[in-house]
N, C-alpha and C positions, 0 to 999 in steps of 0.2 A: 310629554312627561317621560322621564326615564323609565325603562321597562319595569324596574322593581319598586317604583314609588307607589305607596299605598294612599288611595283616596277614599275617605269615609265622609258621608254626607247624609243629611236628613234634618228634620226640624229639631229645634231645641227641645220641645215637648210634643208628645203625641196627645192631641187634643180631641179629635173625633176620627172615626174610622175613615170617613171620606177624605179628610185632610191628609191622613197618613197615605192612603192609597193614591191619591192624586199627586202628591209630592213624589212618591216612589215611581209613579208612572212617568213624571218628567225627568227623573234622574236615571231611569232604566237604560236610556240610549247613550249615556255619557261614559259608560265603562268604569263606573265606581266600583270599588271592592266591597264595601260594606254600607248598608243603609242603617243610620243611627236614629234614635228618637229616645228622649227621656221619658220613662214611665213613672219613676218615683223620683221626686224632685225636692232635695233639701233646700229650703228657702230661709232667707235671713230673718224674716219676720212672720209670726202667726198671722193666718188670714190670707196669705199669698197662695197662689195656686201651686199645690205641692204634688202635681202629677195626676194622671188619670187612673193610676193604680194597675192592678193585675190584668184588667180587661185589655190593656194596651198591648200585652204580650200576644194576644191573639190576633191583633191587627199587624204586628211585626211578622208573625208567622204567616199571615196572609199575603203580605209583601213578598216574602221569600217564595211561597208557592205560586203567586201570580207572576212575578217579574224575574224570578231566578236570582234575586239579590240576597247576599248573605246579610245577616242581621245582628246588631248589637245594641246594647243599652247599658246605663249605669246601675250599679249595685252599691248599696250603702249598709247592708247587713246580711247576716247568714240566710235569713228568710228570702231576700231577693235572689241570692245565688241559688238556692234550692229551686226556686220557680224557673229561673233562667236555664238551669241544667235540665229540669224536667221537660221543658219545651225545646231542648236542643238548640239553644242560641249558638251562633257561630262564634261569638266573642262577647266579652263584657269588659267594662272599665270601672275602675275605682276612682271616684271623684275627688276633686281638690279638698273638699270639706272632710272627706274621709281620710285621705292620705295624712292629714295633719294629726290624726289621732292613732297611735300605734295599737291601742286596744281594739278599735274598730277594724283596723287592717288585719289584725291577727284573728279576729272573729271571721272575717271574710276568708282568710287563708285557711282556716280550719275547715270551713264549709267546702273549700275547693279540693281538699285532699282526696286523692284516688281518681281525679278526672284529668282530662287533657284539653279542656277548653282554652281558648286564647284569651289572655288577660292584658289590658293596658292599665297603666297606673299615671294618673295625672299628677303634676307636681303639687305640692301643698300650697294653701292660699298664701302662706308666708314664705319669704325667700330663705329657705332652710334646705340646703343640699343633703345633709345627713338624714332628714326625715324622709326626703324622696327616696334616697338609696335604701334606707331601712325598710320602707314599704315594699319596694321592689324585691328586696332580699327575703321578706316574710312570704311573699307570693311564690318565689323560686323555692324556698325551703318546703313549701307545701307540695312540691312535686310538679308544679307547672312548668313546662319547658319553653313555651311560646309566650314571652313576656315582652311588652313594648312599654316605652314611656311617652306621655303626652305633655308637651310644654304648652301651658295655657296662660302663662304669665302669673304675676305675683301682686298682691294687694299692697298698696302704699298709702300713706296718710295724705300726702299732697296730691292735688289734682294734676294729672298729666295729659298729654295727648291721648293716651290709651286708657281703656277700662282697667286693664291690669298691666303693670310694668313688665315688658318682656324680659329684662335682665338677661340678655343672651348668654352671659358668661356662665350662669348656673347650669343650664343644659349642656353647654360646651364642657364644663367641668364633669358633669355626670357621665358624659360620653367617654371622657378620658378615664374615669374610674371604671365604668362598666362598658367597654367598647363593643361588646356583643349584643347590647340591648338596642333595638331599633328606636329612633327618636321620630316621634310624630309632632307636628306643629298644629296648634288649634289657633289660628289667627282670629276666629270669631270672638273668642273670649279675651284674647289679648287686645284686639282693637276696640270691640264693643260697638263699632259703627261699620256699616257696609263699605264705605269708601276706603277704609284702611285695609280691607282684606287682601287686596292685590299686592300692595307693597310689602306687607308682612309675609304673605305666602312667597313672594319673590326672595325675600331676605332668607327664609328658611331654606329654599331651594339652593340659594347661593352658599349657604352653610352645610349643604349636603345632608339635609334632613332626609329621613326615609319615607315621609308621607305627610299628608295633610287631612285634618279633620275640619270641615267647613259646614256650618249650619245652613240648611236650605229648607225653605218653606214655600208651598205653592202660592201663598199670598201673604208675605211678611207683614203687611200693613195692619192685618187683623190677628197677628200671633198672640197667644196668650202669655208668652214669656219671650223676653229678649228680642223684640221685634226689630229694633234698630241694627242688630248685628247679623240678621238673617237675609238671605238673597234668594231669588227664585232659581229653579233648575236651569232656565235659560241663561240667567246671569252667571251662574257657576260655570256653565259651558264657556262663556266668554272669558271668564277669569282663567280657567285652565288653559285655554288656547292663547292667552296673553303672557303666560309665564315664559320667560327666557331660560331656556335649559342650557347651562354652561358645561364646558368640558370637565369631566370629572377625573381624567387620567392624571398621572403624576406630573407635576410641573417641572419645567426645565431649570433646575436649580442654578446652572451656570449663568443663564440669561438674567436671573433675578439677583445675582450676587451683588452687583454694585448697588442696586436699590436696597437690599437688605442690609448692607454695610452702612448706608446713609441712615436707615432707620435705627440701627443700633447706636450709632453716634448720637442721633437725636434723643433716644431714650436715656443715654447716659447724661446728656445735657439736662434733661428733665429731672433726673435723680439728684443732680448737683444743685439745681435750682431749688428743689424741695428741700434739700439739706441746709441750704443757706436760709430758706424761709423759716425752717424750724429753729435755726439758730437765733433768728430775729424774734420769733415768738417767745423763745426763752428769755431773751433780754427784756422783752416787754413784761413778761410775767414776773421777773425779778423786780422791775421798776414799780409794778403794781403793788407787789408785796412790800417794798420798801416805803411806799406811800400810803399803805393801807387802802387800796382802791379795789373796787369790785372788778371781777374778771370780765364780765360780759356787759357790753353797752349796745343795747339793741339798735338805737338810732345810728350810730357809727357803722354797725355791721350791715344794716339795711342799705345805707348810702353806699357803702363800699361794694356790696354785692351788685347794686344797680349799676354803678359805673363800670364794673368789670364785665357784666353781661352786655352792656351797650357797646364797649370796646370790642368784645368778642364777636357780637353780631356784625359790627361794622367790618370785621375781619373775615366775615363769611363763615363763622363757626356757629354750630347749633346752640341756640339759647338754652335748651333743655339740658344738653350735655355740660355746658359751661356752669349752668346753675348748680347742677348736682355735683360737679367737680369742686367748686368753690365751697359748697356746704360741707363736703367731706374734709377739705382742707381746713375749714374753720372749726369743724368738730375736733380735729386732731390738735389744733391750736389751743382750744379750751382745755383739752385733756392735758396738754403739756403744762400750761400755766396753773392748772389746779394741782398737778403733781408738785410744781415748785412751791407753791403756798403750803401744801400739806407737809412737804419735806422740811421746810424751814420752821414750820410751827412745832414740828416734832423733835427738832434739835435742841 
């Protein structure tokens, strides 16, 4: 791992004192920077395990005293912040369900004023860059100087390979907007399954993320929450050792010039093709208007999408990528044709 890369690990939830301490014991020799465990757990439905509560803080403190690991947990309201500060936690994080609500983030920010604890802010559950930036800004305006962002993926309606769609462009955009904010990747919540952790962690390292938050449990098979995405400390050791750390120095632009020129020419070709497709969509929209025809034909669309995905797959392209691409193109085509019908009707 690069020298400045932060590694945060521990169970999704603190369940029992022995589970927390046993997991910490396994992680203590790996050189991780922070031991994490959820104490207060915001759950989707009532009746699900909502965390062990305040007693879990004492277990975290025991981890620090016994193994010398810095400790962190999620906070969702001012009361949680006060308890974390009272027990001198080394860091806290604002969860995705809290980030989505500016009122909640502001309540947390108010409770943080006058302190110097480190704070991480997870992306909101929905893919909204402004909400994420706004949450970070509220923490910064509270006077907290050490703030990081955690990329944990975004909820989508359709089922995908991942538990939460990584949508890598959003954290890239956040980094461009706020270059001084370290970016931590949470492959556990993005992937949702243990076998996806390594490729996601590798992608984060390739994108020059500043750290990883990976859930680890001494026995994931009996975990009370998110069992499928947790790995044992020994498995985490293998994962970290398996990462390929690439050169982060400035690239030789002269050596890349030819390939970049080819890329630019290809992008220009894509733009022209999209322009031509929009023109055809407009003509179809006018035809449908002239013949009083509905815009959307589900059977036609499903058949076209299936054929395009099959062709793309045969060409070695990602089915998931091509599916999302053609869905976006189709959505814009619907928009164009709707505008044509609306304009003509208003004339």
